[in-house]
C-alpha positions in Angstrom: 0.1 0.0 -0.2 1.4 3.3 -0.7 0.6 6.7 0.4 -1.8 9.0 -1.0 -1.2 12.0 -3.0 -3.5 14.9 -3.4 -1.7 16.7 -6.6 -2.5 19.7 -9.0 0.1 21.3 -10.9 2.3 19.6 -8.3 2.1 18.1 -5.0 -0.6 19.7 -2.7 -0.6 17.3 0.3 0.3 13.8 1.4 -1.8 11.4 3.9 -0.4 8.9 6.1 -2.1 7.1 8.6 -0.9 6.2 12.3 -1.9 4.2 15.3 -3.0 8.1 17.1 -3.5 10.4 14.2 -4.0 10.9 10.2 -1.5 13.1 9.0 -1.7 15.4 5.9 1.1 16.8 4.9 1.5 20.0 2.8 4.5 19.9 0.4 5.1 23.9 0.8 3.3 24.6 4.2 6.0 27.0 5.3 4.9 28.9 2.3 1.7 29.1 3.3 -0.5 31.6 5.8 -2.1 29.7 8.3 -4.5 32.4 10.5 -6.2 29.4 11.8 -3.4 27.6 12.7 -4.7 24.2 11.1 -0.9 23.2 11.2 0.1 21.3 14.2 3.0 19.3 13.4 6.2 19.4 11.5 6.9 23.0 12.3 10.5 23.3 12.0 11.2 22.4 8.5 12.0 24.4 6.2 9.5 23.6 3.7 6.7 21.3 4.7 4.3 21.5 7.3 1.6 19.1 8.4 -1.8 18.8 10.3 -2.3 15.9 12.5 -5.6 14.9 13.1 -6.8 12.5 16.0 -9.7 10.2 16.2 -12.9 12.5 16.6 -11.1 15.3 16.4 -12.7 18.3 13.4 -10.9 21.2 11.8 -12.0 23.9 10.4 -13.6 23.2 7.1 -13.3 26.6 5.8 -9.5 26.8 7.1 -8.8 23.9 5.4 -10.1 24.8 2.0 -8.3 27.8 2.0 -5.1 25.9 3.0 -6.0 23.6 -0.4 -6.6 27.0 -2.4 -3.4 28.3 -1.5 -1.6 24.9 -2.3 -3.1 24.9 -6.0 -2.5 28.6 -6.6 1.2 28.2 -5.3 1.7 25.2 -7.6 -0.1 27.3 -10.4 2.5 30.1 -10.0 5.2 28.2 -10.8 7.0 27.3 -13.8 6.5 23.6 -14.6 9.3 21.4 -14.3 9.7 19.2 -17.7 11.9 16.1 -18.1 13.9 15.9 -21.3 
C-alpha cells in the first residue's frame, strides 16, 4: 500500500495513517499563511508543514479549504518542470 498523494500542478498534500493520528503533510506548507493555526506538526522544517488529526477531532472546514486553495494557487504560480 502506498501513500495517498493529492496534487494539482504539483503535490498539494500527502496522507499518512498512524495509530493515533492521520497526518496530512503539505509539501510547501511553510510557504502558506495559516491564520486558523491548522498546522500543528512538522513546524520546524524549511518547506513542509503538517496537520495531525486525532480520532474524533474536527478541523475548521473553511480554513482547510483555504489551505488547499493556497496550495493549488502556489503550484500554478511556479513554472512547471519539464523532463527531457
